[in-house]
C-alpha positions in Angstrom: 8.0 -10.2 13.3 6.0 -13.2 12.9 5.7 -13.3 8.9 3.8 -16.2 8.5 1.4 -15.0 10.7 1.3 -11.6 9.5 0.9 -13.2 5.9 -2.0 -15.4 7.4 -3.7 -12.5 9.0 -3.3 -10.2 6.1 -4.7 -12.6 3.7 -7.5 -12.9 6.3 -8.3 -9.4 6.2 -7.7 -8.8 2.6 -10.9 -10.2 0.7 -10.3 -9.0 -2.7 -8.3 -10.6 -5.2 -5.5 -8.3 -6.9 -8.0 -8.3 -10.2 -10.9 -7.1 -8.1 -8.9 -4.2 -6.4 -7.4 -3.2 -9.2 -10.7 -2.8 -11.3 -12.0 -0.8 -8.0 -9.1 1.4 -7.9 -10.0 2.7 -11.5 -13.2 3.8 -10.3 -14.4 7.5 -9.7 -15.6 6.4 -6.3 -12.2 5.0 -5.2 -10.6 8.1 -5.9 -12.6 10.0 -4.2 -12.5 8.4 -0.8 -10.3 8.6 2.2 -7.8 11.0 2.9 -6.1 13.2 0.4 -2.6 14.2 1.4 -2.1 14.6 -2.2 -3.8 13.9 -5.3 -4.2 10.3 -4.6 -5.8 9.5 -1.2 -3.8 7.3 1.2 -5.7 4.4 0.7 -5.7 4.4 -2.7 -1.9 4.3 -2.8 -2.1 1.4 -0.3 -4.4 -0.3 -2.4 -1.8 -0.3 -5.2 1.0 -1.6 -3.0 -1.5 -4.1 -1.8 -1.9 -5.6 -5.2 1.7 -5.5 -5.4 2.3 -8.0 -2.2 -0.9 -10.1 -3.5 0.9 -10.9 -6.6 4.4 -11.7 -4.8 5.7 -15.1 -4.1 6.4 -15.2 -0.2 10.4 -15.5 -0.5 10.3 -11.7 -2.7 8.5 -10.2 -0.1 10.5 -7.6 2.1 10.3 -6.5 5.7 8.6 -3.2 4.4 6.4 -5.2 2.6 5.3 -6.9 6.0 5.1 -3.7 7.7 2.9 -2.4 5.1 0.8 -5.7 5.8 0.6 -4.7 9.5 -0.7 -1.3 8.6 -3.2 -2.9 6.5 -4.4 -5.1 9.2 -4.7 -2.4 12.0 -6.5 -0.3 9.3 -9.2 -2.5 8.3 -9.6 -3.9 12.1 -10.1 -0.1 13.2 -12.4 1.2 10.3 -14.6 -2.4 10.7 -15.2 -1.2 14.3 -16.5 2.3 13.1 -19.4 0.8 11.0 -22.5 3.2 10.2 -26.0 2.2 10.7 -28.0 0.9 8.0 -27.1 0.2 4.4 -23.2 0.6 3.8 -23.2 -0.6 0.0 -22.6 3.0 -1.6 -21.1 4.7 1.4 -17.7 6.5 1.6 -17.1 3.7 4.8 -17.4 1.0 2.4 -15.2 2.4 -0.1 -12.1 3.1 2.1 -12.1 0.0 3.0 -12.1 -1.6 -0.3 -9.1 1.0 -1.0 -7.5 -1.0 1.6 -8.8 -4.7 -0.3 -11.7 -5.3 2.3 -15.0 -5.4 0.8 -17.2 -5.6 4.0 -20.1 -7.0 2.1 -18.1 -9.9 0.2 -18.6 -12.9 2.1 
């Protein structure tokens, strides 16, 4: 596993700061978006993990953190390819991506 490459690609795809992501995860829109296997959606749970990774020093990251980063990168790429037509500002598509740390409206 190329840890440096994974870190760079993760940072290129996750365009929300830990604070932005944390604030977002507290909203009702965030909690309602995504697939719910339990009370919390998969993406919402992932968002909390992403915040931990973003706040960590590279030396403190474990192999399972890098596996999660690869999962996040894959999810963002797949989801971006499914962009719906029209204004996506208030869509579950955008909200789901934001749970995974990517706001498609952020430049």
